C-alpha positions as CSV (number, residue, x, y, z in Angstrom):
1,M,136.3,144.5,78.9
2,M,133.9,143.1,76.2
3,K,134.5,139.6,77.3
4,R,134.0,140.3,80.8
5,L,130.6,142.1,79.9
6,A,129.5,139.0,77.8
7,L,130.3,136.8,80.6
8,A,128.3,138.8,83.0
9,I,125.2,139.0,80.8
10,G,125.4,135.3,80.2
11,T,125.6,134.8,84.0
12,V,122.5,136.9,84.6
13,V,120.5,135.2,81.7
14,V,121.4,131.7,83.1
15,A,120.3,132.9,86.7
16,C,117.2,134.5,85.4
17,S,116.2,131.4,83.7
18,A,116.7,129.2,86.7
19,M,114.6,131.7,88.8
20,A,111.9,131.6,86.2
21,Q,111.8,127.8,86.2
22,K,111.9,127.7,89.9
23,S,109.1,130.3,90.1
24,A,107.0,128.3,87.6
25,S,107.3,125.2,89.6
26,D,106.6,127.0,92.9
27,G,103.6,128.5,91.2
28,I,102.1,125.3,90.3
29,A,102.9,123.9,93.8
30,E,101.0,126.7,95.3
31,Y,98.1,126.3,92.7
32,R,97.8,122.7,93.6
33,A,97.8,123.6,97.3
34,M,95.0,125.9,97.1
35,L,92.9,123.4,95.0
36,Q,93.6,120.5,97.5
37,D,91.4,122.1,100.1
38,G,88.0,120.9,98.8
39,N,89.7,118.3,96.4
40,P,86.6,116.9,94.4
41,A,88.2,113.5,94.9
42,E,86.4,113.5,98.2
43,L,83.0,113.1,96.6
44,F,84.6,110.0,94.8
45,E,85.9,108.8,98.2
46,A,82.4,109.0,99.8
47,K,80.9,107.1,96.8
48,G,83.5,104.5,97.0
49,E,83.1,103.8,100.7
50,D,79.4,103.3,100.2
51,L,79.8,101.1,97.3
52,W,82.1,99.0,99.3
53,R,79.3,98.3,101.9
54,Q,76.4,98.4,99.8
55,K,74.7,95.0,98.6
56,R,74.8,94.9,94.9
57,G,75.1,92.7,91.8
58,P,73.4,89.4,90.9
59,K,74.4,87.9,94.2
60,N,73.2,91.0,96.4
61,A,76.3,91.1,98.4
62,S,78.6,93.8,99.5
63,L,82.7,93.9,98.9
64,E,83.2,93.8,102.7
65,Q,84.8,90.4,102.2
66,C,87.1,91.3,99.2
67,D,90.8,90.3,100.0
68,L,93.0,93.3,98.7
69,G,96.2,91.3,100.1
70,K,96.0,91.9,103.8
71,G,92.8,89.7,104.6
72,P,89.1,89.7,103.7
73,G,87.8,93.2,104.4
74,V,91.0,94.8,105.4
75,V,91.3,98.0,103.5
76,K,93.8,100.3,105.4
77,G,97.2,99.8,104.2
78,A,96.4,97.8,101.2
79,F,96.9,100.4,98.5
80,V,100.5,100.9,99.1
81,E,101.3,97.1,98.7
82,L,99.6,96.8,95.3
83,P,100.3,95.4,92.7
84,R,101.0,92.1,94.4
85,Y,100.6,88.3,93.8
86,F,97.2,86.8,94.6
87,A,97.2,82.9,95.1
88,D,93.4,82.7,94.2
89,T,93.8,84.0,90.8
90,N,97.5,83.1,90.3
91,K,98.1,86.5,89.0
92,V,99.7,89.6,90.0
93,Q,96.9,92.3,90.2
94,D,96.8,96.0,90.8
95,L,93.9,97.6,92.7
96,E,91.5,98.1,90.0
97,S,92.1,94.5,88.5
98,R,91.7,93.1,92.0
99,L,88.4,95.0,92.5
100,L,87.1,93.4,89.3
101,T,87.8,89.9,90.8
102,C,85.9,90.7,94.0
103,M,83.1,92.3,92.2
104,E,82.8,89.0,90.0
105,T,83.3,86.4,92.8
106,L,81.5,88.2,95.5
107,Q,78.8,90.2,93.8
108,G,78.2,88.2,90.5
109,F,79.2,90.9,88.0
110,N,80.8,90.0,85.0
111,A,84.5,91.4,85.1
112,A,85.1,91.0,81.5
113,D,82.1,93.3,80.6
114,I,83.1,95.9,83.2
115,A,86.6,95.9,81.8
116,K,85.1,96.7,78.4
117,T,83.3,99.5,79.6
118,P,84.4,103.0,78.7
119,Y,86.0,105.1,81.5
120,G,83.7,107.2,83.4
121,K,80.6,105.2,82.5
122,G,78.7,102.3,84.3
123,E,80.5,100.1,86.5
124,Q,83.9,101.6,85.4
125,N,82.9,104.8,87.2
126,N,82.2,102.5,90.3
127,V,85.6,100.9,90.1
128,T,87.3,104.3,89.8
129,A,85.2,105.5,93.0
130,L,86.0,102.4,95.0
131,A,90.0,102.7,94.0
132,T,89.7,106.4,95.1
133,W,88.4,105.4,98.6
134,I,90.7,102.5,99.0
135,A,93.5,104.8,98.2
136,A,92.6,107.4,100.7
137,E,92.5,104.8,103.4
138,S,96.4,104.5,103.1
139,R,97.0,108.1,102.5
140,G,100.3,109.1,104.4
141,M,101.6,105.6,104.4
142,K,104.8,104.3,102.8
143,F,104.8,102.2,99.6
144,N,106.2,98.7,100.4
145,L,105.2,96.4,97.3
146,P,105.9,92.9,98.1
147,N,108.5,91.6,95.5
148,S,109.5,88.0,96.7
149,H,107.2,85.9,94.7
150,V,108.5,84.7,91.1
151,A,105.4,86.2,89.6
152,E,106.1,89.6,91.2
153,K,109.7,89.5,90.3
154,T,108.7,88.7,86.6
155,M,106.2,91.6,86.5
156,Y,108.7,93.9,87.8
157,E,111.3,92.9,84.9
158,V,108.5,93.0,82.2
159,G,107.4,96.5,83.5
160,K,111.0,97.5,83.3
161,R,111.4,96.6,79.7
162,L,108.1,98.1,78.8
163,F,108.9,101.3,80.5
164,F,112.3,101.6,78.2
165,M,110.5,100.1,75.0
166,R,110.2,102.8,72.4
167,G,107.7,102.8,69.6
168,G,104.7,104.2,68.0
169,S,104.8,107.1,65.4
170,H,106.8,109.4,67.5
171,D,109.3,106.6,68.8
172,F,108.5,107.4,72.4
173,A,108.9,105.3,75.5
174,C,107.7,106.1,79.1
175,A,111.4,106.8,79.8
176,T,111.3,109.4,77.2
177,C,109.6,111.6,79.7
178,H,110.4,109.8,82.8
179,G,113.7,108.5,82.6
180,E,115.9,111.4,83.7
181,D,116.3,114.0,86.6
182,G,115.2,117.6,85.6
183,K,112.8,117.1,82.7
184,R,109.8,119.2,82.1
185,I,106.9,119.5,79.7
186,R,105.4,122.9,79.4
187,L,105.5,124.2,83.2
188,Q,105.3,120.8,84.5
189,D,108.1,119.0,86.3
190,L,108.5,115.4,85.1
191,P,109.5,112.8,87.9
192,N,112.2,110.5,87.3
193,L,110.4,107.0,87.7
194,T,113.3,104.8,87.1
195,K,114.1,105.4,90.8
196,N,112.2,106.5,93.9
197,P,110.9,109.9,92.8
198,G,110.0,110.9,96.5
199,D,107.0,111.5,98.6
200,G,103.7,112.3,96.7
201,A,105.2,112.0,93.3
202,G,104.7,109.7,90.3
203,F,103.2,106.4,91.4
204,A,102.5,107.9,94.8
205,A,100.0,110.5,93.7
206,W,97.4,108.5,91.6
207,P,94.4,108.1,91.7
208,A,94.1,111.9,91.1
209,Y,91.4,114.4,90.0
210,R,92.3,116.0,87.0
211,V,91.2,119.7,87.0
212,S,91.7,120.3,83.1
213,N,89.0,117.8,82.3
214,G,86.9,117.4,85.4
215,Q,87.6,113.8,85.8
216,M,88.8,111.3,88.4
217,W,91.7,109.2,86.9
218,S,93.0,105.9,88.3
219,M,96.3,104.7,87.7
220,Q,95.0,102.6,85.1
221,L,93.6,105.5,83.1
222,R,96.8,107.5,83.7
223,L,99.0,104.7,81.9
224,N,96.5,104.2,79.1
225,D,96.7,108.1,78.5
226,C,100.5,107.8,78.4
227,Y,100.2,105.1,75.8
228,R,97.9,107.4,74.0
229,Q,100.6,110.1,74.0
230,Q,103.1,107.5,72.7
231,R,100.7,107.0,69.8
232,F,100.1,103.5,70.9
233,P,96.9,101.6,70.8
234,Y,95.2,101.6,74.2
235,P,95.9,98.6,76.4
236,L,93.0,96.6,77.6
237,F,91.9,97.6,81.1
238,G,93.7,95.5,83.7
239,S,96.1,94.4,80.9
240,D,99.3,92.6,82.1
241,A,101.3,95.6,80.4
242,T,99.8,98.1,82.6
243,I,100.0,95.9,85.8
244,A,103.6,95.2,84.9
245,L,104.4,98.9,84.7
246,G,102.5,99.6,88.0
247,T,104.7,97.0,89.7
248,Y,107.9,98.5,88.1
249,M,107.0,101.9,89.3
250,G,105.6,100.8,92.6
251,V,108.5,98.8,93.6
252,N,110.9,101.7,92.7
253,A,108.7,104.0,95.1
254,K,109.4,101.8,98.1
255,G,109.4,104.1,101.1
256,A,107.7,107.1,99.3
257,E,104.7,108.6,101.1
258,S,101.1,108.2,99.3
259,I,99.2,111.4,98.8
260,A,96.5,109.8,96.7
261,P,93.8,110.6,95.8
262,A,95.7,113.8,94.8
263,I,94.9,116.7,92.5
264,K,96.3,117.4,89.1
265,R,96.2,120.3,86.5
């Protein structure tokens, strides 16, 4: 009798725990859905679109001839195919680093100076706005990163190694939080980024507006903050490390639908 009672109590506890977890996840999803209506990212989108067409910089030129991988000036569909290899720079570039190239070659800005500027300030803020608008132009499209060039394949493998590399004072890796199914931190579900996490999850949700700090975060900043949480030094903006990680996650996200720019807690 006592054994059956204990078993029944244990079953109820497990069931209640599962219900509590489900309700927490559902509650966060409902919270995001409510915030999505009037997502402040729309303000960055509008700014980014204006910046794309505005004549600026020492050359007094717009970015309308910037080639994001689909030909000069073509924006729609470009975001879901980045990072990718560009012959003119002989590099694999993500959206932000490619924008720096265009701002330098077309408008005359100094890309190195922009890369050194703190996030949210000066031209860095403009790069974020541009990335937000460009991402929005591919909203609802499926990720399909090219992965045939030797440089793209190399970056994928480097990104994979970095994803599983442990270090820092806490001996963390990206895989510590994002290497298995069913992990959570506080009330937040953590997507498994070693495989396709599904529509609008992981790589397919950034850039995103962070409600908790009132900032628009690009993928570059998202990855830099992950390194901060691992107690690693910040990588440089547009570093090979962050682009390699973006390549690894982006290729893994093949077929996932982009919801960027999203909204996060």
